[in-house]
C-alpha positions, 0 to 999 in steps of 0.5 A, spaced: 856 846 719 863 846 715 866 840 711 873 838 713 876 835 706 882 832 709 879 829 716 873 826 712 868 830 717 862 835 717 863 839 723 856 842 727 857 849 730 853 853 735 853 861 735 853 864 741 853 872 741 858 873 747 863 867 745 862 866 737 862 859 734 863 853 739 863 846 736 857 842 738 859 835 734 862 832 728 860 827 723 865 822 721 864 820 714 868 814 710 875 815 710 877 818 703 871 820 701 873 828 702 867 832 704 867 838 699 861 842 700 854 842 703 847 844 702 841 844 707 834 842 705 829 848 707 823 844 709 826 838 712 833 837 717 836 834 711 843 836 709 846 834 703 854 833 702 858 832 696 864 828 697 870 830 692 874 824 692 869 818 693 864 822 688 858 821 692 852 825 696 851 824 703 845 825 707 845 827 714 839 827 718 839 829 726 837 824 731 832 825 737 838 828 741 839 833 735 846 831 733 847 829 726 849 823 723 850 819 716 843 817 714 845 814 707 850 815 701 849 815 694 853 816 687 853 824 685 852 822 678 847 818 674 853 815 670 858 814 675 865 816 676 870 816 671 878 816 672 880 823 674 873 826 676 872 830 682 866 832 685 866 840 687 859 843 688 852 842 690 846 846 689 839 845 691 833 847 686 829 853 688 823 848 688 827 843 692 825 838 688 832 837 685 840 837 687 845 839 682 852 837 683 858 839 679 863 833 677 870 836 674 874 832 670 869 829 665 866 836 666 858 834 667 853 837 671 849 832 674 841 832 676 839 828 682 831 828 684 830 829 691 825 823 694 823 820 701 820 827 704 827 830 702 831 824 705 833 821 699 837 822 692 836 819 686 841 820 680 837 822 674 841 825 668 848 828 667 849 834 662 855 836 659 857 842 663 860 846 656 867 848 660 872 845 664 872 844 671 865 846 672 862 849 679 855 851 679 852 857 682 844 859 683 842 866 682 837 868 687 835 874 683 835 871 676 832 865 679 837 861 674 843 856 675 850 859 672 856 854 671 863 857 672 869 854 669 876 855 669 879 859 666 873 863 669 867 864 664 860 864 666 854 862 662 847 860 664 845 853 664 839 851 660 
């Protein structure tokens, strides 16, 4: 899957060893939402997409035919969006119980609880990122989340 910020699309691809990637289908998101980044829940087929412009998280689920479709959408931050905000990143906690979104502008990391067997997200809290223009990254080896800001500076989040 890939996101297309300008066309408000999520594209689903299939890989074939002889021909490479071939587009399977597209999921149209609301106009002006700006899909930025995505993560798939490993125990269900849900895909969470953070939108940069509308500052939401969209949940995509496959139908009976295997084609993904928009299931629901909700806020990417517990405290809502402030003027100048843009959502930038989404990460799933190692235990799959939480999703974290980086909100630039107001410089927050937002925590959303994964509910409904992985098909629904509920905003829980916003935490100051401690830096400007935050992005978040999981370290699989360290088992921790890191916040990176501009100018580039990495710190563990506690």
